[in-house]
C-alpha positions in Angstrom: 17.3 -9.2 -7.7 16.5 -7.3 -4.5 12.8 -8.0 -4.7 11.3 -11.4 -4.3 7.8 -12.9 -3.8 6.8 -15.7 -1.4 3.4 -17.2 -1.8 1.2 -18.9 0.7 -2.1 -19.7 -0.9 -4.0 -16.5 -1.8 -1.5 -14.4 0.2 1.6 -13.0 -1.5 4.4 -11.5 0.5 6.5 -9.0 -1.6 9.9 -8.7 0.0 12.3 -5.8 -0.3 15.7 -7.2 0.3 18.6 -4.7 0.3 19.4 -4.7 4.0 22.9 -3.3 3.7 21.2 -0.1 2.4 18.3 -0.3 4.8 16.2 -1.4 1.8 16.6 1.8 -0.1 15.1 1.6 -3.5 17.2 2.1 -6.7 15.8 2.2 -10.2 16.1 -1.6 -10.6 14.3 -2.4 -7.4 11.6 0.2 -8.2 10.9 -1.6 -11.5 10.9 -5.0 -9.8 8.5 -3.8 -7.2 6.2 -2.4 -9.9 6.3 -5.7 -11.8 5.7 -7.8 -8.6 2.6 -5.8 -7.6 1.3 -5.8 -11.2 1.6 -9.5 -11.4 -0.1 -9.9 -8.0 -3.0 -7.8 -9.2 -3.4 -9.8 -12.4 -3.2 -13.2 -10.9 -6.7 -14.5 -10.1 -5.4 -16.8 -7.3 -3.8 -13.9 -5.4 -6.1 -12.1 -3.1 -4.1 -10.1 -0.6 -0.5 -8.9 -0.6 1.9 -8.2 2.3 4.8 -5.7 1.7 7.7 -6.4 4.0 11.4 -5.2 4.2 13.9 -7.9 5.1 16.6 -7.3 7.7 14.8 -5.0 10.1 14.0 -2.1 7.8 10.9 -1.4 5.8 12.5 1.1 3.4 14.8 4.1 4.0 13.6 5.8 0.8 15.1 6.3 -2.7 18.7 5.5 -3.1 20.3 9.0 -2.8 23.5 7.8 -4.5 21.4 7.1 -7.6 19.5 10.4 -7.1 22.8 12.3 -6.9 23.5 11.3 -10.5 20.4 12.9 -11.9 20.8 15.6 -14.6 19.9 18.9 -13.0 18.1 20.1 -16.2 16.1 16.9 -16.5 15.7 15.6 -12.9 13.7 12.6 -13.9 15.7 11.6 -16.9 17.9 8.9 -15.3 15.3 7.2 -13.1 15.2 4.4 -15.6 11.4 4.2 -16.0 10.2 1.3 -18.2 10.4 2.1 -21.9 7.5 4.4 -22.9 6.3 4.9 -19.4 6.9 8.7 -19.5 4.5 8.8 -22.5 2.0 6.3 -21.2 -1.0 7.6 -19.2 -1.7 6.5 -15.6 -5.5 6.7 -15.1 -5.7 9.2 -18.0 -3.5 11.8 -16.3 -0.2 11.3 -18.2 1.8 10.4 -15.1 5.1 8.5 -15.3 5.7 5.4 -13.2 6.4 6.4 -9.6 10.2 6.6 -8.9 9.7 4.2 -5.9 8.0 1.7 -8.2 4.3 0.9 -7.5 3.1 4.2 -6.0 1.0 5.2 -9.0 -0.5 1.8 -9.5 -4.2 1.6 -8.6 -4.6 -2.0 -7.6 -7.9 -3.8 -7.4 -6.8 -5.8 -4.3 -5.6 -4.8 -0.8 -1.9 -4.5 0.2 -0.8 -4.6 3.9 2.5 -3.0 4.9 4.5 -4.8 7.5 6.8 -2.2 8.9 10.0 -2.7 11.0 12.6 0.0 11.5 12.5 3.0 9.2 9.7 3.7 6.7 11.0 7.2 5.8 11.1 9.6 2.8 10.1 7.5 -0.2 9.7 4.5 2.1 7.0 6.4 3.9 5.3 7.0 0.6 5.4 3.3 -0.1 3.7 2.7 3.3 1.1 5.3 2.6 0.3 3.6 -0.8 -0.7 0.4 1.1 -4.2 -0.1 2.5 -3.2 -1.0 6.0 0.0 -0.5 8.0 1.2 -2.9 10.7 4.1 -1.3 12.6 6.5 -2.7 15.1 6.9 -0.8 18.4 10.3 0.6 17.5 9.4 1.3 13.8 9.1 4.9 12.7 8.1 7.1 9.7 9.2 10.6 8.7 9.7 12.9 5.7 13.5 12.5 6.1 14.0 13.7 2.5 13.2 17.2 3.8 16.8 17.6 5.0 18.2 16.9 1.5 15.8 19.1 -0.5 14.2 16.1 -2.2 10.4 16.6 -2.6 7.7 14.0 -2.1 6.8 12.8 -5.6 5.4 9.3 -4.9 2.0 10.5 -3.6 3.1 11.6 -0.1 1.5 15.1 -0.3 -1.7 13.5 -1.5 -2.1 10.4 0.7 -0.8 11.8 4.0 -3.4 14.6 4.5 -6.1 12.2 3.5 -5.0 9.8 6.2 -4.2 12.2 9.1 -5.7 15.6 8.1 -4.0 18.7 6.5 -2.6 20.2 9.7 -0.9 17.1 10.9 0.3 16.3 7.4 1.9 19.8 7.1 3.5 19.3 10.5 5.2 16.1 9.4 6.1 17.4 5.9 7.5 20.8 7.0 9.5 19.6 10.0 10.6 16.2 8.6 10.6 14.9 12.1 10.7 11.3 13.2 7.2 9.8 14.0 7.4 6.7 16.2 4.9 3.9 15.8 2.8 4.9 18.9 2.2 8.4 17.5 1.5 6.9 14.0 -1.2 4.8 15.6 -2.6 7.8 17.5 -2.9 10.1 14.5 -4.1 7.4 12.0 -0.9 6.8 10.2 -0.9 3.2 11.3 -3.7 0.7 12.1 -1.7 -1.7 14.3 1.3 -1.5 16.6 2.8 -4.8 17.7 5.9 -6.2 19.3 9.2 -6.0 17.5 10.0 -8.8 15.2 6.3 -9.7 14.6 5.2 -7.4 11.8 5.4 -9.8 8.9 3.6 -12.6 10.8 0.9 -10.3 12.0 0.4 -8.8 8.5 0.3 -12.3 6.9 -2.3 -13.5 9.5 -4.4 -10.4 8.8 -4.1 -11.0 5.0 -5.2 -14.6 5.4 -8.2 -13.4 7.4 -9.2 -10.9 4.7 -8.7 -13.6 2.0 -11.4 -15.7 3.6 -14.2 -13.2 2.8 -16.2 -13.1 -0.4 -13.9 -11.0 -2.6 -16.2 -9.2 -5.0 -18.0 -7.5 -2.1 -14.7 -6.7 -0.3 -13.2 -5.1 -3.4 -16.2 -3.1 -4.3 -16.3 -1.6 -0.7 -12.6 -0.9 -1.0 -13.1 0.8 -4.3 -15.9 3.0 -3.0 -13.8 4.1 0.0 -10.8 5.0 -2.2 -12.7 6.8 -4.9 -15.0 9.0 -2.8 -12.4 11.6 -1.8 -13.5 15.1 -2.8 -17.0 14.1 -3.9 -20.0 15.8 -2.3 -21.8 13.5 0.1 -24.8 12.6 -2.1 -22.5 12.1 -5.1 -20.3 9.8 -3.1 -23.4 7.8 -2.0 -24.6 7.6 -5.5 -21.2 6.3 -6.6 -21.3 3.8 -3.7 -24.6 2.4 -5.0 -23.3 2.3 -8.6 -20.3 0.3 -7.4 -22.0 -2.0 -5.0 -25.4 -2.8 -6.6 -24.0 -5.3 -9.2 -22.1 -7.0 -6.4 -25.2 -7.2 -4.2 -26.9 -9.1 -7.0 -23.9 -11.2 -7.9 -22.6 -12.1 -4.5 -24.7 -10.6 -1.7 -27.9 -12.5 -2.2 -26.1 -15.8 -2.5 -24.2 -14.9 0.7 -27.5 -14.2 2.5 -28.6 -17.7 1.4 -25.5 -19.2 2.9 -26.2 -17.4 6.2 -29.7 -18.7 6.3 -28.2 -22.2 6.0 -25.9 -21.6 8.9 -22.7 -20.3 7.4 -20.7 -17.4 8.7 -21.7 -17.8 12.4 -19.1 -17.9 15.1 -16.4 -16.9 12.5 -17.0 -20.1 10.4 -17.5 -19.5 6.7 -18.2 -23.0 5.4 -21.6 -23.8 4.0 -23.9 -25.9 6.1 -26.4 -27.4 3.7 -27.4 -30.4 5.8 
């Protein structure tokens, strides 16, 4: 198996380990990634995931050797989707499983990408699928599949303009140029840039910090952010209230009570009842 999971309390680190191919994803790895993140989302003890590529590369994209064997008349026929997945609906839209694995999953929990080296082509689409991106200084992204005539089919044309705006997205998509970490940070394609060799540790620390918070509230705010795209302002605000009001009753009032007893101050979240 090229995909494995290491667990540290509520933080799961999903590891892509095919370093000799710069962690390119083939059909087997794609299915293992999909299964790993599905298991993470379904496990009640798992709160935040980190997605990391072993050996100095996040992911160099889809395995082009596997892609070269595709039937020209049926270009998705040999991607080895799970049985029935081409017929199954994803969120009611009849989409097949993403060729890179988890890219069409809508998880209820956050995922942080820890990026070293290349996150290009389909690897860039995997990074865009995550909630937060932590990049090392020498890491880079890019629509490198442009040079091979392979389109973005794992959400890249949808998620990239939502992150950086249409103009910048079209620049990156049409030119296929390399985008170094510092530029990624500047245009909103990354949230953190850190020293080389530290992306996994920084992402896991960040995940542990997020896991300390009350999770119902955190997830409802995340859901509201992710589902408001394209809605008119008042409709989005109405949706925010619809999503958040049950959590306010279930978790927020109790949290206010803990604050009144002294919890949550100076970064400490234990209750102080005495």
